[in-house]
MIVEX-842370 format. One record per residue: residue number from 1; residue in one letter; x, y, z of N, C-alpha, C in turn. Coordinates in steps of 0.2 Angstrom, whole numbers, plus 5000, padded with zeros to 4 digits. Example, Ala and Ser with C-alpha at 12.3 -4.5 7.8 and 13.67 -1.06 7.14 Angstrom:
! residues 2
<1; A; <5066; 4972; 5039>; <5062; 4978; 5039>; <5066; 4984; 5039>>
<2; S; <5064; 4989; 5035>; <5068; 4995; 5036>; <5064; 5000; 5039>>
//
This chain:
! residues 63
<1; M; <4982; 4946; 4952>; <4989; 4950; 4955>; <4989; 4947; 4963>>
<2; S; <4994; 4946; 4964>; <4997; 4943; 4968>; <4996; 4945; 4976>>
<3; P; <4996; 4943; 4980>; <4995; 4949; 4987>; <4999; 4954; 4988>>
<4; L; <4996; 4957; 4990>; <5001; 4963; 4991>; <5002; 4964; 4998>>
<5; P; <5011; 4966; 5000>; <5014; 4968; 5009>; <5006; 4972; 5010>>
<6; V; <5004; 4977; 5007>; <4998; 4979; 5011>; <4993; 4976; 5014>>
<7; D; <4990; 4969; 5010>; <4988; 4963; 5014>; <4989; 4962; 5021>>
<8; R; <4995; 4960; 5023>; <4996; 4956; 5029>; <4996; 4964; 5036>>
<9; L; <4997; 4970; 5032>; <4996; 4974; 5039>; <4991; 4973; 5044>>
<10; T; <4990; 4975; 5052>; <4985; 4976; 5056>; <4985; 4982; 5059>>
<11; K; <4981; 4979; 5064>; <4979; 4988; 5068>; <4983; 4990; 5071>>
<12; D; <4988; 4985; 5074>; <4994; 4984; 5077>; <5000; 4986; 5074>>
<13; S; <5000; 4986; 5067>; <5008; 4987; 5064>; <5010; 4995; 5066>>
<14; P; <5016; 4995; 5066>; <5017; 5003; 5068>; <5018; 5009; 5059>>
<15; L; <5019; 5013; 5061>; <5018; 5017; 5055>; <5022; 5015; 5050>>
<16; Q; <5030; 5014; 5050>; <5037; 5012; 5046>; <5031; 5007; 5044>>
<17; A; <5031; 5003; 5047>; <5030; 4994; 5042>; <5024; 4996; 5040>>
<18; V; <5019; 5003; 5040>; <5013; 5004; 5032>; <5016; 5007; 5030>>
<19; R; <5020; 5013; 5029>; <5025; 5016; 5025>; <5029; 5011; 5020>>
<20; E; <5032; 5007; 5023>; <5037; 5000; 5017>; <5032; 4998; 5014>>
<21; A; <5025; 4995; 5020>; <5021; 4990; 5014>; <5018; 4995; 5010>>
<22; V; <5017; 4999; 5009>; <5013; 5004; 5003>; <5018; 5005; 4998>>
<23; G; <5023; 5008; 4998>; <5032; 5008; 4994>; <5030; 5000; 4990>>
<24; A; <5031; 4996; 4994>; <5033; 4988; 4989>; <5027; 4988; 4986>>
<25; S; <5021; 4988; 4989>; <5016; 4988; 4986>; <5013; 4991; 4979>>
<26; I; <5014; 4998; 4980>; <5016; 5002; 4973>; <5019; 4998; 4969>>
<27; Q; <5025; 4996; 4971>; <5031; 4995; 4967>; <5028; 4987; 4964>>
<28; Q; <5025; 4982; 4967>; <5024; 4978; 4965>; <5018; 4978; 4961>>
<29; C; <5014; 4981; 4961>; <5009; 4983; 4956>; <5010; 4986; 4949>>
<30; M; <5014; 4989; 4949>; <5019; 4992; 4944>; <5023; 4988; 4940>>
<31; D; <5025; 4983; 4944>; <5029; 4976; 4940>; <5024; 4971; 4936>>
<32; E; <5021; 4971; 4941>; <5013; 4964; 4937>; <5012; 4968; 4930>>
<33; P; <5011; 4964; 4925>; <5007; 4965; 4920>; <5001; 4966; 4920>>
<34; N; <4997; 4974; 4919>; <4992; 4975; 4919>; <4990; 4981; 4916>>
<35; D; <4985; 4985; 4917>; <4983; 4990; 4914>; <4984; 4995; 4919>>
<36; K; <4986; 4995; 4925>; <4985; 5001; 4931>; <4991; 5007; 4930>>
<37; T; <4987; 5013; 4932>; <4995; 5018; 4930>; <4995; 5018; 4940>>
<38; Q; <5001; 5020; 4938>; <5005; 5024; 4946>; <4999; 5026; 4951>>
<39; E; <4996; 5029; 4947>; <4990; 5032; 4952>; <4986; 5027; 4956>>
<40; D; <4983; 5025; 4949>; <4979; 5017; 4952>; <4982; 5012; 4958>>
<41; C; <4988; 5011; 4955>; <4991; 5006; 4961>; <4992; 5008; 4966>>
<42; A; <4996; 5017; 4968>; <4996; 5020; 4973>; <4987; 5020; 4978>>
<43; G; <4984; 5022; 4973>; <4977; 5022; 4976>; <4974; 5013; 4981>>
<44; M; <4975; 5012; 4976>; <4976; 5004; 4978>; <4977; 5002; 4984>>
<45; A; <4984; 5002; 4985>; <4990; 5003; 4989>; <4985; 5006; 4998>>
<46; F; <4988; 5013; 4995>; <4983; 5018; 5001>; <4976; 5014; 5006>>
<47; S; <4972; 5013; 4999>; <4965; 5012; 5000>; <4966; 5004; 5007>>
<48; I; <4968; 5001; 5005>; <4970; 4993; 5010>; <4973; 4996; 5014>>
<49; A; <4978; 4998; 5014>; <4983; 5000; 5021>; <4978; 5005; 5025>>
<50; R; <4974; 5008; 5025>; <4968; 5011; 5028>; <4966; 5005; 5031>>
<51; E; <4961; 5003; 5025>; <4956; 4997; 5031>; <4964; 4994; 5036>>
<52; K; <4966; 4992; 5032>; <4970; 4987; 5036>; <4973; 4988; 5043>>
<53; S; <4979; 4993; 5043>; <4979; 4997; 5050>; <4974; 5001; 5051>>
<54; G; <4970; 5002; 5051>; <4965; 5006; 5054>; <4968; 5016; 5056>>
<55; Q; <4973; 5016; 5050>; <4978; 5023; 5054>; <4975; 5026; 5046>>
<56; A; <4974; 5033; 5049>; <4972; 5038; 5043>; <4977; 5041; 5040>>
<57; L; <4979; 5040; 5032>; <4983; 5040; 5027>; <4984; 5044; 5023>>
<58; D; <4989; 5045; 5020>; <4988; 5050; 5014>; <4992; 5051; 5011>>
<59; E; <4998; 5055; 5007>; <5002; 5056; 5004>; <5006; 5057; 5009>>
<60; A; <5010; 5060; 5013>; <5014; 5063; 5016>; <5016; 5056; 5022>>
<61; T; <5013; 5053; 5021>; <5014; 5046; 5025>; <5019; 5042; 5022>>
<62; R; <5020; 5043; 5016>; <5026; 5040; 5010>; <5033; 5045; 5012>>
<63; R; <5032; 5049; 5016>; <5041; 5053; 5016>; <5043; 5051; 5024>>
//
C-alpha cells in the first residue's frame, strides 16, 4: 500500500487538514487493490490520524 495522506500529519496539523487527510486516506485505501472493507480503511485512517496528530478523533470529525 502506498503512503496515506494521514501519514503526513503532525501534532501541529489543523483539524481541517486532519479531516481532509482522513477522507483522502479512506478513498485511497478503497481504490487500491486489497481485501479491506470501507470500515477497515476508515479504522486504519482514523487510527493513524490520532497517532500522528495527537487529536482525539471520532466519526464526528468527518462532518
